[in-house]
Structures are given as C-alpha cells and as structure tokens.
C-alpha positions in Angstrom: 156.7 180.2 48.9 153.8 177.8 49.4 150.4 179.1 48.3 147.1 178.0 49.9 145.0 180.6 48.1 143.1 178.0 46.0 142.5 175.6 48.9 141.3 178.5 51.1 139.0 179.6 48.4 137.5 176.1 48.1 137.0 176.1 51.8 135.1 179.5 51.6 133.0 178.0 48.7 132.2 175.0 50.9 133.8 172.6 48.3 135.3 170.6 51.2 135.9 167.3 49.4 137.6 169.0 46.4 139.7 171.1 48.7 140.7 168.1 50.8 141.7 166.1 47.7 143.8 169.0 46.5 145.8 169.2 49.7 145.9 165.5 50.2 147.7 165.2 46.8 150.2 167.8 47.8 150.8 165.9 51.0 151.4 162.7 49.1 153.8 164.6 46.8 156.0 165.4 49.8 154.7 168.7 51.1 154.3 168.0 54.9 154.1 171.0 57.2 151.7 172.5 59.8 150.0 174.7 57.2 148.9 171.8 55.0 148.1 169.6 57.9 145.8 172.0 59.8 143.9 172.8 56.6 143.4 169.1 55.9 142.2 168.8 59.5 139.8 171.7 58.9 138.4 170.1 55.7 137.8 166.9 57.6 135.8 168.8 60.2 133.4 170.1 57.6 133.2 166.8 55.7 132.3 165.2 59.0 129.5 167.7 59.7 128.1 167.3 56.3 128.1 163.5 56.5 126.8 160.6 58.5 127.7 157.0 59.3 131.1 155.6 58.2 132.0 158.6 56.2 131.5 160.9 59.2 133.5 158.5 61.5 136.4 158.3 59.0 136.5 162.1 58.5 136.8 162.5 62.3 139.6 159.9 62.6 141.5 161.4 59.7 141.0 164.9 61.0 142.3 163.8 64.5 145.4 162.4 62.9 146.1 165.4 60.7 145.5 167.8 63.6 147.9 165.9 66.0 150.5 165.9 63.2 150.0 169.7 62.6 150.5 170.7 66.3 153.5 168.4 66.4 155.0 170.1 63.3 154.5 173.6 64.8 153.3 173.9 68.5 153.2 177.8 68.1 150.7 177.8 65.2 147.3 178.9 66.5 145.3 177.4 63.6 147.1 174.1 64.2 146.4 174.2 67.9 142.8 175.2 67.2 141.9 172.6 64.6 143.8 169.9 66.4 141.7 170.5 69.5 138.5 170.7 67.6 139.0 167.4 65.8 140.3 165.6 68.9 137.2 166.8 70.7 135.0 165.3 68.0 136.9 162.1 68.3 136.5 162.0 72.1 132.8 162.6 71.7 132.5 159.3 69.8 134.1 157.2 72.6 132.4 155.3 75.4 132.5 156.9 78.8 135.6 155.2 80.1 137.7 156.1 77.0 136.2 159.6 77.0 137.5 160.1 80.5 140.9 158.6 79.7 141.4 161.0 76.7 139.7 163.9 78.4 142.7 165.2 80.2 144.6 165.4 76.9 141.7 167.2 75.3 141.5 169.7 78.1 145.2 170.5 77.9 144.9 171.0 74.1 141.9 173.4 74.6 143.6 175.4 77.3 146.7 175.8 75.2 144.8 176.9 72.2 142.7 179.3 74.2 145.8 180.9 75.7 146.6 182.0 72.1 143.1 183.3 71.5 140.8 183.5 74.6 137.7 184.5 72.5 137.6 181.8 69.9 134.0 180.6 70.1 134.7 177.0 68.8 137.3 176.4 71.4 135.1 177.9 74.2 132.2 175.7 73.1 134.5 172.6 73.1 135.9 173.3 76.6 132.3 173.9 77.8 131.3 170.5 76.4 134.2 168.9 78.3 133.2 170.6 81.5 129.5 169.6 81.0 130.4 166.0 80.4 132.6 165.8 83.4 130.1 167.6 85.6 127.4 165.1 84.7 129.3 162.0 85.5 127.4 159.8 87.9 129.0 158.9 91.3 129.7 155.4 90.0 131.3 156.7 86.8 133.4 159.2 88.7 134.5 156.6 91.2 135.4 154.0 88.5 137.3 156.6 86.5 139.3 157.8 89.5 140.3 154.2 90.2 141.4 153.7 86.6 142.9 157.1 85.8 143.7 158.8 89.1 142.2 162.2 90.1 139.8 163.6 87.5 140.0 167.2 86.4 137.6 169.4 88.3 134.7 170.8 86.3 131.2 172.1 87.2 128.1 173.1 85.4 129.0 176.7 86.1 132.3 176.2 84.3 130.4 174.9 81.3 127.9 177.7 81.4 130.6 180.4 81.5 132.2 179.0 78.3 128.9 178.3 76.5 127.8 181.9 77.3 131.1 183.3 76.1 130.7 181.3 72.8 127.1 182.6 72.5 128.3 186.2 72.8 130.6 185.6 69.8 128.2 183.4 67.8 124.6 183.7 68.9 123.1 181.8 66.0 125.0 178.5 66.7 122.3 175.9 67.3 124.5 173.4 69.0 125.9 175.9 71.5 122.4 177.2 72.3 121.2 173.6 72.8 123.9 172.8 75.4 123.6 176.2 77.1 119.9 175.4 77.5 120.7 172.0 79.0 123.0 173.8 81.5 120.1 176.1 82.6 117.9 173.0 83.0 120.5 171.4 85.2 120.3 174.6 87.3 116.5 174.3 87.4 116.1 177.5 85.5 113.4 176.4 83.0 112.5 180.0 81.9 116.0 180.8 80.6 116.3 177.3 79.0 113.0 177.8 77.2 114.0 181.2 76.0 117.2 179.9 74.4 115.5 176.9 72.9 112.9 179.1 71.3 115.8 181.0 69.6 117.3 177.7 68.5 114.2 176.3 66.8 113.9 179.4 64.7 117.4 179.2 63.2 118.1 177.7 59.8 119.8 174.2 59.6 122.6 173.9 57.1 124.2 170.5 58.0 123.2 167.0 59.0 124.5 167.8 62.5 122.4 171.0 62.6 119.3 169.0 61.8 120.0 166.4 64.4 120.5 169.1 67.1 117.4 170.9 65.9 115.3 167.8 66.6 116.9 167.6 70.1 116.0 171.2 70.7 112.4 170.6 69.7 112.1 167.6 72.0 113.7 169.6 74.9 111.4 172.5 74.3 108.3 170.2 74.5 109.5 169.0 77.9 109.9 172.6 79.1 
C-alpha cells in the first residue's frame, strides 16, 4: 500500500519544495495516480504563494497540469477535485480578460462539482466568489465581445460573489485575501461602513506569504480611500 505519511508531514511543516521533489521523484519512477498528483498540485499551490516572478508562474502552470491529471485519474476523489479547481483558478487569474472568460466556464464547472462533494470548503467558496466577482464586473464592451466570441456567458452577480465570500469568511475569518474581496463587494454595493469594518480587520492580521503582503498593501490603499 502506498504511503504518503512523509510527504504529508513535509506539507504540515511547510517544507513545500522538499515535499514536491520527493513526490516528483516517485512520479518519475512510475507511480502515477490521483493521490500523488493532487498532492503535487497542492505543493505547487504553496510554492506559488511563497514565490514571485517566473518561479510563481511555473508553479501555477505545473500545478494546473497535475491537478487536471489528478481529476482525470479519479473524478470521485474530493482532494483531486478541490486542488484541481484551485490551481486552475490561479491559472485563469493570470490570463488576459478574453482568455479568462473562455476558460471561466470550465473553472465554474470544476468549482461546482468540487463544492457538491463538500459545500463548506472555504477555499472553493472563495474561488467561486472570485469567479462571480470577475464576471459581474465585466464592462458592457467586454461582455458584448465575450458573448460574440464564446456565446452566452454564465450569469453571476455581486450578490453571488458576496454570498460565497461571506460563507468562506465564516469558516476562515482570518484570511486576508477573502476579506479584501468581500470589502470590494461591499464597496460595489456602496456600503462603505461595512467595507471599512472588514478592511480594519484585514490590516491587523499577520502576513505569512508574498501574496499576503501584496494583498495587505491593497487593503491599506483601499482603507485610505474609504
């Protein structure tokens, strides 16, 4: 029976590069299954969030590929469905608007299927909220152009985004990135008081990754505008 005890321990200890390399060697040695692939995908996620520039981009691309392979290997595996959706979402975030829209339908399907397996997973709720937020904020010209290129767009509103951001907040209230986007939703709804309240929470939270620091700076800028 395959053991992932050491790899999972390395993940808990945040030794992401070492854990990735261990599993990657096993993959090269012929062990290819959903359990290895989704764990590689998960390591790529954390490597990406602790990196910047080309290393971050490569980690996202690698994670996307491992995730898609994992869900193909076992469509019923929740962890495969979850990490596949998360890394595909990170990949979509890096794309220009047109490509974002063309890949958005696939991302939404992946998120919905994963959330059917676990409706309370805060990472997936946050990602689906981000999808709704992006779609709801498309300009008329972007929406019109996208509908010509890709047909009818999925329907999404700021309220859809807020519902998922708030559900994610209930499960993980100290997540800076989720609070930032929840605040932006309230600003979109002209509710500066609630936006300001959430932003004040965000700027008092610790930053652990490069991504956290970037989001913290955005929170501070937004708070100044409020």
